[in-house]
mmCIF file as Biopython writes it, N, C-alpha, C and O atoms, coordinates in Angstrom:
data_model
#
loop_
_atom_site.group_PDB
_atom_site.id
_atom_site.type_symbol
_atom_site.label_atom_id
_atom_site.label_alt_id
_atom_site.label_comp_id
_atom_site.label_asym_id
_atom_site.label_entity_id
_atom_site.label_seq_id
_atom_site.pdbx_PDB_ins_code
_atom_site.Cartn_x
_atom_site.Cartn_y
_atom_site.Cartn_z
_atom_site.occupancy
_atom_site.B_iso_or_equiv
_atom_site.auth_seq_id
_atom_site.auth_asym_id
_atom_site.pdbx_PDB_model_num
ATOM 1   N N  . UNK A ? 1  ? 0.843   -1.170  0.000   1.0 0.0 1  A 1 
ATOM 2   C CA . UNK A ? 1  ? 0.000   0.000   0.000   1.0 0.0 1  A 1 
ATOM 3   C C  . UNK A ? 1  ? 0.889   1.234   0.000   1.0 0.0 1  A 1 
ATOM 4   O O  . UNK A ? 1  ? 1.808   1.354   0.810   1.0 0.0 1  A 1 
ATOM 5   N N  . UNK A ? 2  ? 0.605   2.138   -0.907  1.0 0.0 2  A 1 
ATOM 6   C CA . UNK A ? 2  ? 1.354   3.392   -1.001  1.0 0.0 2  A 1 
ATOM 7   C C  . UNK A ? 2  ? 0.791   4.409   -0.030  1.0 0.0 2  A 1 
ATOM 8   O O  . UNK A ? 2  ? -0.295  4.228   0.519   1.0 0.0 2  A 1 
ATOM 9   N N  . UNK A ? 3  ? 1.529   5.464   0.172   1.0 0.0 3  A 1 
ATOM 10  C CA . UNK A ? 3  ? 1.103   6.564   1.033   1.0 0.0 3  A 1 
ATOM 11  C C  . UNK A ? 3  ? 1.038   7.839   0.207   1.0 0.0 3  A 1 
ATOM 12  O O  . UNK A ? 3  ? 1.793   8.011   -0.750  1.0 0.0 3  A 1 
ATOM 13  N N  . UNK A ? 4  ? 0.135   8.726   0.582   1.0 0.0 4  A 1 
ATOM 14  C CA . UNK A ? 4  ? 0.024   10.042  -0.018  1.0 0.0 4  A 1 
ATOM 15  C C  . UNK A ? 4  ? -0.091  11.033  1.126   1.0 0.0 4  A 1 
ATOM 16  O O  . UNK A ? 4  ? -0.890  10.825  2.039   1.0 0.0 4  A 1 
ATOM 17  N N  . UNK A ? 5  ? 0.680   12.095  1.098   1.0 0.0 5  A 1 
ATOM 18  C CA . UNK A ? 5  ? 0.597   13.132  2.120   1.0 0.0 5  A 1 
ATOM 19  C C  . UNK A ? 5  ? -0.196  14.297  1.550   1.0 0.0 5  A 1 
ATOM 20  O O  . UNK A ? 5  ? 0.147   14.846  0.503   1.0 0.0 5  A 1 
ATOM 21  N N  . UNK A ? 6  ? -1.251  14.663  2.246   1.0 0.0 6  A 1 
ATOM 22  C CA . UNK A ? 6  ? -2.156  15.693  1.740   1.0 0.0 6  A 1 
ATOM 23  C C  . UNK A ? 6  ? -1.505  17.068  1.731   1.0 0.0 6  A 1 
ATOM 24  O O  . UNK A ? 6  ? -0.590  17.360  2.501   1.0 0.0 6  A 1 
ATOM 25  N N  . UNK A ? 7  ? -2.014  17.896  0.832   1.0 0.0 7  A 1 
ATOM 26  C CA . UNK A ? 7  ? -1.704  19.319  0.847   1.0 0.0 7  A 1 
ATOM 27  C C  . UNK A ? 7  ? -2.987  20.032  1.242   1.0 0.0 7  A 1 
ATOM 28  O O  . UNK A ? 7  ? -4.078  19.494  1.052   1.0 0.0 7  A 1 
ATOM 29  N N  . UNK A ? 8  ? -2.872  21.204  1.775   1.0 0.0 8  A 1 
ATOM 30  C CA . UNK A ? 8  ? -4.043  21.941  2.247   1.0 0.0 8  A 1 
ATOM 31  C C  . UNK A ? 8  ? -5.068  22.100  1.120   1.0 0.0 8  A 1 
ATOM 32  O O  . UNK A ? 8  ? -4.730  22.552  0.027   1.0 0.0 8  A 1 
ATOM 33  N N  . UNK A ? 9  ? -6.305  21.731  1.391   1.0 0.0 9  A 1 
ATOM 34  C CA . UNK A ? 9  ? -7.378  21.854  0.407   1.0 0.0 9  A 1 
ATOM 35  C C  . UNK A ? 9  ? -7.690  20.583  -0.354  1.0 0.0 9  A 1 
ATOM 36  O O  . UNK A ? 9  ? -8.665  20.543  -1.105  1.0 0.0 9  A 1 
ATOM 37  N N  . UNK A ? 10 ? -6.881  19.536  -0.178  1.0 0.0 10 A 1 
ATOM 38  C CA . UNK A ? 10 ? -7.174  18.260  -0.833  1.0 0.0 10 A 1 
ATOM 39  C C  . UNK A ? 10 ? -8.537  17.736  -0.401  1.0 0.0 10 A 1 
ATOM 40  O O  . UNK A ? 10 ? -8.956  17.937  0.739   1.0 0.0 10 A 1 
ATOM 41  N N  . UNK A ? 11 ? -9.223  17.065  -1.315  1.0 0.0 11 A 1 
ATOM 42  C CA . UNK A ? 11 ? -10.481 16.379  -1.022  1.0 0.0 11 A 1 
ATOM 43  C C  . UNK A ? 11 ? -10.330 14.934  -1.499  1.0 0.0 11 A 1 
ATOM 44  O O  . UNK A ? 11 ? -9.387  14.608  -2.220  1.0 0.0 11 A 1 
ATOM 45  N N  . UNK A ? 12 ? -11.256 14.080  -1.097  1.0 0.0 12 A 1 
ATOM 46  C CA . UNK A ? 12 ? -11.177 12.665  -1.490  1.0 0.0 12 A 1 
ATOM 47  C C  . UNK A ? 12 ? -11.123 12.507  -3.009  1.0 0.0 12 A 1 
ATOM 48  O O  . UNK A ? 12 ? -10.309 11.743  -3.527  1.0 0.0 12 A 1 
ATOM 49  N N  . UNK A ? 13 ? -11.976 13.218  -3.710  1.0 0.0 13 A 1 
ATOM 50  C CA . UNK A ? 13 ? -12.000 13.063  -5.164  1.0 0.0 13 A 1 
ATOM 51  C C  . UNK A ? 13 ? -10.737 13.629  -5.807  1.0 0.0 13 A 1 
ATOM 52  O O  . UNK A ? 13 ? -10.248 13.070  -6.789  1.0 0.0 13 A 1 
ATOM 53  N N  . UNK A ? 14 ? -10.205 14.710  -5.283  1.0 0.0 14 A 1 
ATOM 54  C CA . UNK A ? 14 ? -8.975  15.289  -5.836  1.0 0.0 14 A 1 
ATOM 55  C C  . UNK A ? 14 ? -7.786  14.350  -5.621  1.0 0.0 14 A 1 
ATOM 56  O O  . UNK A ? 14 ? -6.957  14.180  -6.515  1.0 0.0 14 A 1 
ATOM 57  N N  . UNK A ? 15 ? -7.706  13.752  -4.455  1.0 0.0 15 A 1 
ATOM 58  C CA . UNK A ? 15 ? -6.621  12.809  -4.166  1.0 0.0 15 A 1 
ATOM 59  C C  . UNK A ? 15 ? -6.710  11.605  -5.103  1.0 0.0 15 A 1 
ATOM 60  O O  . UNK A ? 15 ? -5.711  11.190  -5.692  1.0 0.0 15 A 1 
ATOM 61  N N  . UNK A ? 16 ? -7.909  11.053  -5.234  1.0 0.0 16 A 1 
ATOM 62  C CA . UNK A ? 16 ? -8.102  9.886   -6.104  1.0 0.0 16 A 1 
ATOM 63  C C  . UNK A ? 16 ? -7.761  10.226  -7.555  1.0 0.0 16 A 1 
ATOM 64  O O  . UNK A ? 16 ? -7.147  9.419   -8.254  1.0 0.0 16 A 1 
ATOM 65  N N  . UNK A ? 17 ? -8.152  11.405  -8.003  1.0 0.0 17 A 1 
ATOM 66  C CA . UNK A ? 17 ? -7.848  11.827  -9.370  1.0 0.0 17 A 1 
ATOM 67  C C  . UNK A ? 17 ? -6.344  11.988  -9.573  1.0 0.0 17 A 1 
ATOM 68  O O  . UNK A ? 17 ? -5.815  11.583  -10.608 1.0 0.0 17 A 1 
ATOM 69  N N  . UNK A ? 18 ? -5.650  12.575  -8.597  1.0 0.0 18 A 1 
ATOM 70  C CA . UNK A ? 18 ? -4.190  12.746  -8.700  1.0 0.0 18 A 1 
ATOM 71  C C  . UNK A ? 18 ? -3.476  11.399  -8.826  1.0 0.0 18 A 1 
ATOM 72  O O  . UNK A ? 18 ? -2.529  11.263  -9.601  1.0 0.0 18 A 1 
ATOM 73  N N  . UNK A ? 19 ? -3.933  10.414  -8.066  1.0 0.0 19 A 1 
ATOM 74  C CA . UNK A ? 19 ? -3.258  9.117   -8.030  1.0 0.0 19 A 1 
ATOM 75  C C  . UNK A ? 19 ? -3.621  8.238   -9.228  1.0 0.0 19 A 1 
ATOM 76  O O  . UNK A ? 19 ? -2.737  7.647   -9.847  1.0 0.0 19 A 1 
ATOM 77  N N  . UNK A ? 20 ? -4.909  8.146   -9.559  1.0 0.0 20 A 1 
ATOM 78  C CA . UNK A ? 20 ? -5.377  7.196   -10.574 1.0 0.0 20 A 1 
ATOM 79  C C  . UNK A ? 20 ? -5.801  7.825   -11.903 1.0 0.0 20 A 1 
ATOM 80  O O  . UNK A ? 20 ? -6.035  7.108   -12.876 1.0 0.0 20 A 1 
ATOM 81  N N  . UNK A ? 21 ? -5.903  9.157   -11.956 1.0 0.0 21 A 1 
ATOM 82  C CA . UNK A ? 21 ? -6.306  9.808   -13.199 1.0 0.0 21 A 1 
ATOM 83  C C  . UNK A ? 21 ? -7.804  9.889   -13.390 1.0 0.0 21 A 1 
ATOM 84  O O  . UNK A ? 21 ? -8.268  10.406  -14.406 1.0 0.0 21 A 1 
ATOM 85  N N  . UNK A ? 22 ? -8.573  9.389   -12.433 1.0 0.0 22 A 1 
ATOM 86  C CA . UNK A ? 22 ? -10.034 9.514   -12.430 1.0 0.0 22 A 1 
ATOM 87  C C  . UNK A ? 22 ? -10.520 9.261   -11.004 1.0 0.0 22 A 1 
ATOM 88  O O  . UNK A ? 22 ? -9.727  8.938   -10.120 1.0 0.0 22 A 1 
ATOM 89  N N  . UNK A ? 23 ? -11.810 9.409   -10.788 1.0 0.0 23 A 1 
ATOM 90  C CA . UNK A ? 23 ? -12.373 9.252   -9.437  1.0 0.0 23 A 1 
ATOM 91  C C  . UNK A ? 23 ? -13.042 7.896   -9.243  1.0 0.0 23 A 1 
ATOM 92  O O  . UNK A ? 23 ? -13.774 7.697   -8.274  1.0 0.0 23 A 1 
ATOM 93  N N  . UNK A ? 24 ? -12.799 6.984   -10.139 1.0 0.0 24 A 1 
ATOM 94  C CA . UNK A ? 24 ? -13.457 5.674   -10.125 1.0 0.0 24 A 1 
ATOM 95  C C  . UNK A ? 24 ? -13.221 4.889   -8.830  1.0 0.0 24 A 1 
ATOM 96  O O  . UNK A ? 24 ? -14.085 4.119   -8.411  1.0 0.0 24 A 1 
ATOM 97  N N  . UNK A ? 25 ? -12.066 5.076   -8.200  1.0 0.0 25 A 1 
ATOM 98  C CA . UNK A ? 25 ? -11.702 4.284   -7.023  1.0 0.0 25 A 1 
ATOM 99  C C  . UNK A ? 25 ? -11.819 5.049   -5.711  1.0 0.0 25 A 1 
ATOM 100 O O  . UNK A ? 25 ? -11.208 4.665   -4.714  1.0 0.0 25 A 1 
ATOM 101 N N  . UNK A ? 26 ? -12.594 6.121   -5.702  1.0 0.0 26 A 1 
ATOM 102 C CA . UNK A ? 26 ? -12.718 6.934   -4.499  1.0 0.0 26 A 1 
ATOM 103 C C  . UNK A ? 26 ? -13.210 6.109   -3.305  1.0 0.0 26 A 1 
ATOM 104 O O  . UNK A ? 26 ? -12.759 6.318   -2.179  1.0 0.0 26 A 1 
ATOM 105 N N  . UNK A ? 27 ? -14.131 5.174   -3.547  1.0 0.0 27 A 1 
ATOM 106 C CA . UNK A ? 27 ? -14.647 4.345   -2.452  1.0 0.0 27 A 1 
ATOM 107 C C  . UNK A ? 27 ? -13.560 3.469   -1.840  1.0 0.0 27 A 1 
ATOM 108 O O  . UNK A ? 27 ? -13.541 3.263   -0.627  1.0 0.0 27 A 1 
ATOM 109 N N  . UNK A ? 28 ? -12.662 2.955   -2.663  1.0 0.0 28 A 1 
ATOM 110 C CA . UNK A ? 28 ? -11.570 2.117   -2.157  1.0 0.0 28 A 1 
ATOM 111 C C  . UNK A ? 28 ? -10.558 2.944   -1.355  1.0 0.0 28 A 1 
ATOM 112 O O  . UNK A ? 28 ? -10.038 2.478   -0.340  1.0 0.0 28 A 1 
ATOM 113 N N  . UNK A ? 29 ? -10.284 4.153   -1.806  1.0 0.0 29 A 1 
ATOM 114 C CA . UNK A ? 29 ? -9.367  5.037   -1.078  1.0 0.0 29 A 1 
ATOM 115 C C  . UNK A ? 29 ? -9.983  5.419   0.269   1.0 0.0 29 A 1 
ATOM 116 O O  . UNK A ? 29 ? -9.291  5.436   1.286   1.0 0.0 29 A 1 
ATOM 117 N N  . UNK A ? 30 ? -11.258 5.720   0.276   1.0 0.0 30 A 1 
ATOM 118 C CA . UNK A ? 30 ? -11.929 6.084   1.525   1.0 0.0 30 A 1 
ATOM 119 C C  . UNK A ? 30 ? -11.978 4.893   2.488   1.0 0.0 30 A 1 
ATOM 120 O O  . UNK A ? 30 ? -11.762 5.064   3.687   1.0 0.0 30 A 1 
ATOM 121 N N  . UNK A ? 31 ? -12.255 3.705   1.984   1.0 0.0 31 A 1 
ATOM 122 C CA . UNK A ? 31 ? -12.301 2.508   2.832   1.0 0.0 31 A 1 
ATOM 123 C C  . UNK A ? 31 ? -10.939 2.191   3.442   1.0 0.0 31 A 1 
ATOM 124 O O  . UNK A ? 31 ? -10.863 1.647   4.544   1.0 0.0 31 A 1 
ATOM 125 N N  . UNK A ? 32 ? -9.870  2.528   2.737   1.0 0.0 32 A 1 
ATOM 126 C CA . UNK A ? 32 ? -8.519  2.273   3.244   1.0 0.0 32 A 1 
ATOM 127 C C  . UNK A ? 32 ? -8.111  3.303   4.304   1.0 0.0 32 A 1 
ATOM 128 O O  . UNK A ? 32 ? -7.051  3.178   4.919   1.0 0.0 32 A 1 
ATOM 129 N N  . UNK A ? 33 ? -8.953  4.317   4.515   1.0 0.0 33 A 1 
ATOM 130 C CA . UNK A ? 33 ? -8.630  5.406   5.439   1.0 0.0 33 A 1 
ATOM 131 C C  . UNK A ? 33 ? -9.821  5.753   6.328   1.0 0.0 33 A 1 
ATOM 132 O O  . UNK A ? 33 ? -10.182 6.921   6.469   1.0 0.0 33 A 1 
ATOM 133 N N  . UNK A ? 34 ? -10.417 4.747   6.913   1.0 0.0 34 A 1 
ATOM 134 C CA . UNK A ? 34 ? -11.632 4.919   7.720   1.0 0.0 34 A 1 
ATOM 135 C C  . UNK A ? 34 ? -11.456 5.963   8.823   1.0 0.0 34 A 1 
ATOM 136 O O  . UNK A ? 34 ? -12.401 6.689   9.132   1.0 0.0 34 A 1 
ATOM 137 N N  . UNK A ? 35 ? -10.272 6.051   9.419   1.0 0.0 35 A 1 
ATOM 138 C CA . UNK A ? 35 ? -10.101 6.999   10.524  1.0 0.0 35 A 1 
ATOM 139 C C  . UNK A ? 35 ? -10.184 8.462   10.064  1.0 0.0 35 A 1 
ATOM 140 O O  . UNK A ? 35 ? -10.348 9.354   10.897  1.0 0.0 35 A 1 
ATOM 141 N N  . UNK A ? 36 ? -10.073 8.721   8.760   1.0 0.0 36 A 1 
ATOM 142 C CA . UNK A ? 36 ? -10.168 10.080  8.226   1.0 0.0 36 A 1 
ATOM 143 C C  . UNK A ? 36 ? -11.482 10.306  7.469   1.0 0.0 36 A 1 
ATOM 144 O O  . UNK A ? 36 ? -11.637 11.318  6.786   1.0 0.0 36 A 1 
ATOM 145 N N  . UNK A ? 37 ? -12.410 9.382   7.587   1.0 0.0 37 A 1 
ATOM 146 C CA . UNK A ? 37 ? -13.621 9.397   6.761   1.0 0.0 37 A 1 
ATOM 147 C C  . UNK A ? 37 ? -14.467 10.666  6.951   1.0 0.0 37 A 1 
ATOM 148 O O  . UNK A ? 37 ? -15.188 11.060  6.034   1.0 0.0 37 A 1 
ATOM 149 N N  . UNK A ? 38 ? -14.393 11.297  8.099   1.0 0.0 38 A 1 
ATOM 150 C CA . UNK A ? 38 ? -15.198 12.499  8.368   1.0 0.0 38 A 1 
ATOM 151 C C  . UNK A ? 38 ? -14.549 13.792  7.903   1.0 0.0 38 A 1 
ATOM 152 O O  . UNK A ? 38 ? -15.120 14.868  8.082   1.0 0.0 38 A 1 
ATOM 153 N N  . UNK A ? 39 ? -13.367 13.703  7.311   1.0 0.0 39 A 1 
ATOM 154 C CA . UNK A ? 39 ? -12.701 14.899  6.787   1.0 0.0 39 A 1 
ATOM 155 C C  . UNK A ? 39 ? -13.151 15.099  5.345   1.0 0.0 39 A 1 
ATOM 156 O O  . UNK A ? 39 ? -13.061 14.185  4.526   1.0 0.0 39 A 1 
ATOM 157 N N  . UNK A ? 40 ? -13.634 16.295  5.041   1.0 0.0 40 A 1 
ATOM 158 C CA . UNK A ? 40 ? -14.067 16.595  3.676   1.0 0.0 40 A 1 
ATOM 159 C C  . UNK A ? 40 ? -13.002 17.376  2.920   1.0 0.0 40 A 1 
ATOM 160 O O  . UNK A ? 40 ? -12.735 17.102  1.750   1.0 0.0 40 A 1 
ATOM 161 N N  . UNK A ? 41 ? -12.388 18.360  3.600   1.0 0.0 41 A 1 
ATOM 162 C CA . UNK A ? 41 ? -11.292 19.138  3.034   1.0 0.0 41 A 1 
ATOM 163 C C  . UNK A ? 41 ? -10.109 18.957  3.978   1.0 0.0 41 A 1 
ATOM 164 O O  . UNK A ? 41 ? -10.165 19.341  5.146   1.0 0.0 41 A 1 
ATOM 165 N N  . UNK A ? 42 ? -9.046  18.369  3.457   1.0 0.0 42 A 1 
ATOM 166 C CA . UNK A ? 42 ? -7.902  18.007  4.289   1.0 0.0 42 A 1 
ATOM 167 C C  . UNK A ? 42 ? -6.974  19.189  4.558   1.0 0.0 42 A 1 
ATOM 168 O O  . UNK A ? 42 ? -6.780  20.047  3.696   1.0 0.0 42 A 1 
ATOM 169 N N  . UNK A ? 43 ? -6.405  19.226  5.756   1.0 0.0 43 A 1 
ATOM 170 C CA . UNK A ? 43 ? -5.291  20.144  6.005   1.0 0.0 43 A 1 
ATOM 171 C C  . UNK A ? 43 ? -4.019  19.501  5.434   1.0 0.0 43 A 1 
ATOM 172 O O  . UNK A ? 43 ? -4.049  18.347  5.007   1.0 0.0 43 A 1 
ATOM 173 N N  . UNK A ? 44 ? -2.935  20.222  5.425   1.0 0.0 44 A 1 
ATOM 174 C CA . UNK A ? 44 ? -1.666  19.682  4.934   1.0 0.0 44 A 1 
ATOM 175 C C  . UNK A ? 44 ? -1.089  18.684  5.939   1.0 0.0 44 A 1 
ATOM 176 O O  . UNK A ? 44 ? -1.257  18.836  7.149   1.0 0.0 44 A 1 
ATOM 177 N N  . UNK A ? 45 ? -0.411  17.669  5.420   1.0 0.0 45 A 1 
ATOM 178 C CA . UNK A ? 45 ? 0.362   16.767  6.253   1.0 0.0 45 A 1 
ATOM 179 C C  . UNK A ? 45 ? -0.318  15.520  6.750   1.0 0.0 45 A 1 
ATOM 180 O O  . UNK A ? 45 ? 0.268   14.808  7.565   1.0 0.0 45 A 1 
ATOM 181 N N  . UNK A ? 46 ? -1.534  15.207  6.305   1.0 0.0 46 A 1 
ATOM 182 C CA . UNK A ? 46 ? -2.213  13.976  6.706   1.0 0.0 46 A 1 
ATOM 183 C C  . UNK A ? 46 ? -1.743  12.864  5.770   1.0 0.0 46 A 1 
ATOM 184 O O  . UNK A ? 46 ? -1.764  13.031  4.550   1.0 0.0 46 A 1 
ATOM 185 N N  . UNK A ? 47 ? -1.323  11.739  6.330   1.0 0.0 47 A 1 
ATOM 186 C CA . UNK A ? 47 ? -0.880  10.607  5.521   1.0 0.0 47 A 1 
ATOM 187 C C  . UNK A ? 47 ? -2.069  9.720   5.183   1.0 0.0 47 A 1 
ATOM 188 O O  . UNK A ? 47 ? -2.757  9.222   6.074   1.0 0.0 47 A 1 
ATOM 189 N N  . UNK A ? 48 ? -2.303  9.528   3.897   1.0 0.0 48 A 1 
ATOM 190 C CA . UNK A ? 48 ? -3.423  8.745   3.387   1.0 0.0 48 A 1 
ATOM 191 C C  . UNK A ? 48 ? -2.877  7.456   2.776   1.0 0.0 48 A 1 
ATOM 192 O O  . UNK A ? 48 ? -1.894  7.484   2.035   1.0 0.0 48 A 1 
ATOM 193 N N  . UNK A ? 49 ? -3.511  6.338   3.084   1.0 0.0 49 A 1 
ATOM 194 C CA . UNK A ? 49 ? -3.154  5.053   2.467   1.0 0.0 49 A 1 
ATOM 195 C C  . UNK A ? 49 ? -3.795  4.965   1.084   1.0 0.0 49 A 1 
ATOM 196 O O  . UNK A ? 49 ? -4.982  5.247   0.919   1.0 0.0 49 A 1 
ATOM 197 N N  . UNK A ? 50 ? -3.007  4.576   0.107   1.0 0.0 50 A 1 
ATOM 198 C CA . UNK A ? 50 ? -3.506  4.398   -1.256  1.0 0.0 50 A 1 
ATOM 199 C C  . UNK A ? 50 ? -3.457  2.904   -1.569  1.0 0.0 50 A 1 
ATOM 200 O O  . UNK A ? 50 ? -2.373  2.335   -1.702  1.0 0.0 50 A 1 
ATOM 201 N N  . UNK A ? 51 ? -4.634  2.258   -1.689  1.0 0.0 51 A 1 
ATOM 202 C CA . UNK A ? 51 ? -4.657  0.818   -1.933  1.0 0.0 51 A 1 
ATOM 203 C C  . UNK A ? 51 ? -4.206  0.476   -3.356  1.0 0.0 51 A 1 
ATOM 204 O O  . UNK A ? 51 ? -4.342  1.281   -4.278  1.0 0.0 51 A 1 
ATOM 205 N N  . UNK A ? 52 ? -3.675  -0.721  -3.508  1.0 0.0 52 A 1 
ATOM 206 C CA . UNK A ? 52 ? -3.305  -1.204  -4.838  1.0 0.0 52 A 1 
ATOM 207 C C  . UNK A ? 52 ? -4.583  -1.568  -5.584  1.0 0.0 52 A 1 
ATOM 208 O O  . UNK A ? 52 ? -5.458  -2.244  -5.044  1.0 0.0 52 A 1 
ATOM 209 N N  . UNK A ? 53 ? -4.678  -1.123  -6.799  1.0 0.0 53 A 1 
ATOM 210 C CA . UNK A ? 53 ? -5.840  -1.405  -7.638  1.0 0.0 53 A 1 
ATOM 211 C C  . UNK A ? 53 ? -5.386  -2.340  -8.753  1.0 0.0 53 A 1 
ATOM 212 O O  . UNK A ? 53 ? -4.453  -2.011  -9.485  1.0 0.0 53 A 1 
ATOM 213 N N  . UNK A ? 54 ? -6.033  -3.508  -8.898  1.0 0.0 54 A 1 
ATOM 214 C CA . UNK A ? 54 ? -5.620  -4.425  -9.967  1.0 0.0 54 A 1 
ATOM 215 C C  . UNK A ? 54 ? -5.870  -3.816  -11.352 1.0 0.0 54 A 1 
ATOM 216 O O  . UNK A ? 54 ? -6.856  -3.112  -11.571 1.0 0.0 54 A 1 
ATOM 217 N N  . UNK A ? 55 ? -4.970  -4.101  -12.256 1.0 0.0 55 A 1 
ATOM 218 C CA . UNK A ? 55 ? -5.115  -3.611  -13.630 1.0 0.0 55 A 1 
ATOM 219 C C  . UNK A ? 55 ? -6.339  -4.252  -14.266 1.0 0.0 55 A 1 
ATOM 220 O O  . UNK A ? 55 ? -6.618  -5.433  -14.058 1.0 0.0 55 A 1 
ATOM 221 N N  . UNK A ? 56 ? -7.058  -3.464  -15.036 1.0 0.0 56 A 1 
ATOM 222 C CA . UNK A ? 56 ? -8.259  -3.963  -15.707 1.0 0.0 56 A 1 
ATOM 223 C C  . UNK A ? 56 ? -7.950  -4.271  -17.165 1.0 0.0 56 A 1 
ATOM 224 O O  . UNK A ? 56 ? -7.178  -3.563  -17.812 1.0 0.0 56 A 1 
ATOM 225 N N  . UNK A ? 57 ? -8.554  -5.321  -17.665 1.0 0.0 57 A 1 
ATOM 226 C CA . UNK A ? 57 ? -8.416  -5.651  -19.075 1.0 0.0 57 A 1 
ATOM 227 C C  . UNK A ? 57 ? -9.320  -4.726  -19.880 1.0 0.0 57 A 1 
ATOM 228 O O  . UNK A ? 57 ? -10.466 -4.477  -19.506 1.0 0.0 57 A 1 
ATOM 229 N N  . UNK A ? 58 ? -8.804  -4.235  -20.958 1.0 0.0 58 A 1 
ATOM 230 C CA . UNK A ? 58 ? -9.573  -3.340  -21.811 1.0 0.0 58 A 1 
ATOM 231 C C  . UNK A ? 58 ? -10.277 -4.144  -22.901 1.0 0.0 58 A 1 
ATOM 232 O O  . UNK A ? 58 ? -9.682  -5.036  -23.504 1.0 0.0 58 A 1 
ATOM 233 N N  . UNK A ? 59 ? -11.538 -3.826  -23.147 1.0 0.0 59 A 1 
ATOM 234 C CA . UNK A ? 59 ? -12.291 -4.506  -24.200 1.0 0.0 59 A 1 
ATOM 235 C C  . UNK A ? 59 ? -11.802 -4.104  -25.581 1.0 0.0 59 A 1 
ATOM 236 O O  . UNK A ? 59 ? -12.078 -4.789  -26.566 1.0 0.0 59 A 1 
ATOM 237 N N  . UNK A ? 60 ? -11.072 -2.989  -25.655 1.0 0.0 60 A 1 
ATOM 238 C CA . UNK A ? 60 ? -10.606 -2.542  -26.959 1.0 0.0 60 A 1 
ATOM 239 C C  . UNK A ? 60 ? -9.322  -3.259  -27.391 1.0 0.0 60 A 1 
ATOM 240 O O  . UNK A ? 60 ? -8.909  -3.146  -28.545 1.0 0.0 60 A 1 
ATOM 241 N N  . UNK A ? 61 ? -8.694  -3.990  -26.474 1.0 0.0 61 A 1 
ATOM 242 C CA . UNK A ? 61 ? -7.498  -4.746  -26.820 1.0 0.0 61 A 1 
ATOM 243 C C  . UNK A ? 61 ? -7.876  -6.075  -27.459 1.0 0.0 61 A 1 
ATOM 244 O O  . UNK A ? 61 ? -8.906  -6.662  -27.129 1.0 0.0 61 A 1 
ATOM 245 N N  . UNK A ? 62 ? -7.039  -6.543  -28.370 1.0 0.0 62 A 1 
ATOM 246 C CA . UNK A ? 62 ? -7.301  -7.872  -28.933 1.0 0.0 62 A 1 
ATOM 247 C C  . UNK A ? 62 ? -7.146  -8.938  -27.857 1.0 0.0 62 A 1 
ATOM 248 O O  . UNK A ? 62 ? -6.422  -8.708  -26.889 1.0 0.0 62 A 1 
ATOM 249 N N  . UNK A ? 63 ? -7.793  -10.096 -27.981 1.0 0.0 63 A 1 
ATOM 250 C CA . UNK A ? 63 ? -7.792  -11.119 -26.940 1.0 0.0 63 A 1 
ATOM 251 C C  . UNK A ? 63 ? -6.397  -11.542 -26.478 1.0 0.0 63 A 1 
ATOM 252 O O  . UNK A ? 63 ? -6.214  -11.840 -25.298 1.0 0.0 63 A 1 
ATOM 253 N N  . UNK A ? 64 ? -5.420  -11.575 -27.366 1.0 0.0 64 A 1 
ATOM 254 C CA . UNK A ? 64 ? -4.077  -12.025 -26.981 1.0 0.0 64 A 1 
ATOM 255 C C  . UNK A ? 64 ? -3.323  -11.003 -26.141 1.0 0.0 64 A 1 
ATOM 256 O O  . UNK A ? 64 ? -2.269  -11.322 -25.591 1.0 0.0 64 A 1 
ATOM 257 N N  . UNK A ? 65 ? -3.846  -9.770  -26.028 1.0 0.0 65 A 1 
ATOM 258 C CA . UNK A ? 65 ? -3.205  -8.749  -25.207 1.0 0.0 65 A 1 
ATOM 259 C C  . UNK A ? 65 ? -3.945  -8.490  -23.899 1.0 0.0 65 A 1 
ATOM 260 O O  . UNK A ? 65 ? -3.479  -7.699  -23.079 1.0 0.0 65 A 1 
ATOM 261 N N  . UNK A ? 66 ? -5.073  -9.130  -23.692 1.0 0.0 66 A 1 
ATOM 262 C CA . UNK A ? 66 ? -5.857  -8.917  -22.478 1.0 0.0 66 A 1 
ATOM 263 C C  . UNK A ? 66 ? -5.273  -9.644  -21.310 1.0 0.0 66 A 1 
ATOM 264 O O  . UNK A ? 66 ? -5.812  -9.572  -20.206 1.0 0.0 66 A 1 
#
């Protein structure tokens, strides 16, 4: 599990977007950080756990590359 240290003004969706490039995994990031679940806008310096997300197979790839 990776760590991310917040900067002032970070939100759950902003953190997830910075790490994964979209907000698709926001629920997994929040679940990995239950003790911070009530924070909506983070102050600087909070360490957030970033869970490993398995790579997804793309339907646009040919079968031998999936």
